[in-house]
N, C-alpha and C positions, 0 to 999 in steps of 0.2 A: 236339685238345683232350683233357683228362684226365677220367677218371671213376672213382668207387669201384665196384668190382664187388661182387656179393653176398657173396663170400668175403673181402672186406676188402682185396683187392689193388688197387694202382693200375694202371689200364690206359690206353692212349692210343688215340684214334680217328683214323684217317687219317694216322698218322705213319709215314713210311718211313725206315728206319735202315740204313745200311751200316756194317759193322765191318771194318776193314782191319788185317791183321796178316801176319807173314812166313809162317808155316806152322802145323802142329799138332803140333810136338814136345812132349815131355812136361814142359815147364817150368811154373813157377807162373803166369807171365803168360798163357801159352797156356790153361792150365786155367781161369783166371779169366775170360778172354774167352769161352771156350766155354760156361762156366756162365752168364754174363750173356746171351749170345746165345740160349741155350736157354730161360732163364726169360722173356725178352721174347717169344720165339717162342711159348712156351706160353700167353702172355697174348693171343695173337692179333695181335701187331704184325707189320708187313711188314719182316722182317729179311733182309738179305743179308750173308753172310760173304764178304769178299773176301780172297783169299790170294795171296801172292807165288807160292807153290807149294802145291798140294794134296797134302801129304805129312806124315808124322809119326806118332808112336805114338798120338795121340788121334784120328786120322782115323776110327776105328771107333766113336768116341763121339759123332759128330755126331747131333744130334736128327733124328728122322725128319721129312722134309718141309722142313727148313731149306735155303733156297737158298744154294748155294755157287758163287762165281765164282773161277776160278784165272786170274791174269794171265799166269803163265808167262814173266815177264821174266827175262833172263839174270842181272841183278843188281837190287838195290833201286833203283838209279839209273834202270834201264829201266822200272820200274813207273810212273814219274811220268807219262809220256805215256799209257800204258795206263789209268792211273787217271783222268787228265784226260778221256779219251774216255768212260769210264764215267760221270763226273759230267755231262758234256754230254748223254749219251744218256738216263740214268736219272733225273737230277735228284732224288736223295734229299734229304729234309729235313735229315738229320744224317749226317755221316761221322765215325765214331769211330775214330781211328787209334791204333795201339798200338806201343810200343817205339821207342826214340830215332830211328833212321834212317828208320823208316816214318812217324813223326810228321812229320818234315821233308818226306818224299816226299809225303805227303797235303796239306800246306800248299802246296807248289809246284804240285801238280796243280790245286788250287783256283785258284791265280793264272793258270796257263796256260789253264784252261777258262773263266776269267771266270765262275765258278760262284757262285750264291747259296747253295749248300749250306753249312750251318753246320758247320765243321770243329772238332771237339773232340779235342784230343790227350790221351792217357791215359799218364801217366808212372808206370811200374812200378819203374824203377831209379833209384839215386842219380845225380845229375848231376856230382858232384865226389868228391874223396877217393879212397878205396880202390877203389871200383868202376871209376871212370874210369881209374885208374892200372893196373888189372889188365887192361883191355880194350885193343883196338887204338887207335891215335892218333886216329882219326876221332871216337871218343866224346868226346874232350876239346873238340871243336869244337861239340858239340851246344848248350851254353848260348849261344854266340855266334849260332848259327842260330836258336834260339828268340827271342832278343832281336830279331834282324832281322825275323823272320816273325810276331812277336806281333800286329801289326795285323790279320793274317788269321786269327787264332785267335778262335773264338767263346768258347771256354773251355779251360782246362787242368786236367784232373783229376789229382790226386795221391792215391796210395794211402795216404799217411801224412802227418802234420803236418810231419815233417822234410823230406819231398819237396816239400811245398808251400812251405816256407821256401826251399828251393833254387831253385824256379821263380821266386819273387819276387826272389831274389838275382840270377837271370839276367835280371832286368828284364822278366819277364812281368808285366803290370799285376796288382796284387793283386786288382782287381775281377774279373778273369777266372779266378783260381785257386780251385779248389774241392777240398776233401778228401772223398773217398768211400772208406771202407774196403772191402777185398775181400769178396767173397761166398765163405764157406768152408763153412758148415753148411747142408746141403741136406736135403730131405725124406727122401732115401734114405741119409742119413749112417749111422744106426744099423745098418741092414741090411748096408751095405757093410763096416762095421767088424766084423761078426760072421762074415764069410767065413772059411773054413778056410784056413790056410797051413801049410806044413811048415818048421819052424825048422831052421837049419843044423847044430844040435848035438842029438844024441840025448838028452843029459842036460841040456837047456836049462833045466829047472826048478831045477837045483841051484845055478846061479850067476846073479847079476843080469844082465839083458839091457839093454844100451844100444842105441838105434836112432837113426840119422841118415838123412836123405833129401835128395838134391839132386844137381845136375850135378857131376861130378868136374872142377871148374875152379878156378883160383886164388881166385876170389871166395869160395868156400865154405870154403877153408882146412882141408881134411881133414888136412893134414899136422900142424897143431897138435893136432887131435883124436886122431890116432894116437899122437903123442908123449905126450899127456896120459894115454892109456890105459896106455902103457908105464910111466909114472911111478906111476900108481895101482896097477898089478899088482906093480911092484917093491917097493912098501911093504906088500904083503900083501893088497891089494884083489883081488877075484875077478870084477869086471865083464868082460863080453864085449860085443863091438860087432858089429852088423849094419849094413852100409853099403848103402843103397838108392840106385841111380842109376848112371849111366854117364857117360863123358866122356874127354877126351884124357889125363887124369892117372891113369887106371886102373893102367897098368903101373908108373909111379913110386910110386904109393901102395902097391901090392902089394909092391913091393921094400922100401919103407920098413918095412912091417909085418913082413916076413921078417927084415930086418936087426935089428929090435928084438925078435926072438924072440916075435912075437905071431901066428905062423902058426895056432895053434889058438884064438886069442882074437878074431880079426877075420875076418868073413865078408863078401866083396863079392858081394852077391846080385843085382846088376844092376837094371835098370829094372823097377819094379813098377807095373802099371797101376792097382792099388788098394793103396796103402800103408797104409790104415787098419787092417787086421788086425795089421800089424807094430806100429803105434803102440799099439794096444789091449793087446798082449801084452808090451810093454816095461815095464821098471821105471822107465825114464826116457827121454825123447827129448832128443837133444842137437843144438843148432845151433852150429856153430863159425865161422860166416861173419865175414869182415872187413867186409862191407857187405851191406845188404839194403834193398830198397824198402819191404817190409812184413814178410814172414815168415809166409806162409800155413801152413807146416808146423807152426808153433808152435800156431796155433789148432786145426789138425786134431788134434794130439796132445792138447791140452787138452779138445777135444770128446769124446775117448775116455776122459777122466778120468785121463790119464797125466801125471805131473809132467814139467816141462821145465827144461832147463839150457841157457842161451843166452849167447853173447858179447853184450856191451853195445855192439853195433855200430850205426852209422847205417843205417836210421832206425827200423825197425819194432819190434824186440824190447822196448825200454823202454816204448814206447807200449802195446803189446799186454799186457805183464806189469805195467803200472802201477807202474814203479819197484821191481819185485821183490815186489809183493804176491801175484802169481800164479805166480811161478817164480824160479829162481836166475839172476842176471846176473853174469857174470865179465868180466874184461878181455879185449880182443881180442889175438890172437896171444900168449897167455900159457899155455903147457902146464901150468905149476905151478898156476895158479889154477883151470884146468879140472879137473886131477887132484884138487884139493882138493874140488871140488864132487862128483866121483865118490865120494870117500871118505865122503860123507854120504848115499849111496843109501838106507841103511836108515831114515833119518828123513824122506825126502821125502814119503812118503804121509801121514804125520802132519801135516807142515807145510802140505801142499797137498792137502786132501781132494778126493775125486772130485767131489762136488757143487759145490764152490767153483770148480774148473776148468771144469766143464761150464757153469756159470752165466756165467762170463766169455766162454766160446766162443760162447754163445748170442747175443751182441751182433753177431756177424758172419755173418748169414744171407743167403741169396740174395734173399729177399724185401726186406730192408732195403736191400741194394745196388741192386736193380733199381728200387725206389721212388725212391731218391735220383737215379739217372740219369734216370729218366723225368720227375721234377720239373724237373731241369735242362733237359732236352730241350724240355719244354713252354715254359719261359721263353724259350729261344732261338728257337724257331719262332714264338712270338707276336711277339717282337721283329722277326724277319725279315718276317713278314706285314705288320707295321705299316710297315716300311720300304718294302715293295713297293707299298703303296697310294699312295706319293708318288714312287716312283722308276721310270723306264722300264726295260724289259729291255735289258741292254747288248748282247745278241746274241752270236753266236759270235765268238771271236777269230780273227784272220787265221792264227795259228799252228795253231789247232785245225782250221781249214778245210783247211790244207795237210796236216795229219797224220791226217786222218780215216781210220779203217781198221776191221778186224774187231774185234768184241768179244772179251773174254777167254773162255776155255773154261768152260763151266758143268758142274759135277760134281753128279750126283744121288746 
């Protein structure tokens, strides 16, 4: 059941929640889930974080006392049986699965376990278009898998309205699809933004600073960003770019910057555990993606009062920026359009005042996100308890009896 605590936060009594995801690499989806798990844990709920592997840059940001179980399967496919064993043994009220293949694995585990646990899939990425085309072939089969497995979904949470539309297009029943925006602004946001950093240029104050952040992968389209910067500077612009993140395209992007004579204008600073001080000190934050599920970094930059320039990609940016009211939107894969936005750097602070941006960012808090999830979980568990009052327990499946084994490794 749910109750309002004295500080106005929604809490749940007697609700056990397992959150399943691949690992704790420093991506937006991983940060989002860790934030959600931490907020629910802080409210006193029984939370277990189930990981394919207990590894990644965010491993040191786990909240104290949060229970973590590492399945240690060789591949996501091998997680299915391990996760089914967990469901039979622990019987959580809710299993919240994250990211495409893990969503499918969680649903299959429920089927194998003949479990009454309510499985809620959490869709962070686009299901079609540029994202699916940029990833390996198996991503293109995800919509078909969702369609086939939709009877076993209690709900499908989308991080944006665009993702919600894609889920219904994949024939997930509209009655099961819920849009819950990401939790970006947390209680320690201001303190984290004020951390000291060392900028890559000694004379950083003399030229405008552009900052971008994200994995160096095709989806983020840093190539268009670097080409746009070259156009901007060739026409007299003085902007310089700090690229936060790492990934397989690091060397090709460094070579491109060198080939375009941008060696002194582009700095690849690697993964930053706390990117907020970079956003705070930037003259503009730039997102050049060809596809996004939401666009957490846009909200983070706006929370720092920093103007944002973003491609008008599916699905999050236009929704976050409300059709350009809170930032500049440009065409996808168009270096000239992006360069044109860079040429307006000196007017962005006037067009998008600090308080306007911070006010918009305040709509995406950890409290609002956690409240929305807990409200959904309460409805689902009430529905399950009603069903249990008239249905017998199905008992263990023959497959689970044959596959019974050791539980996953617990990490403290």
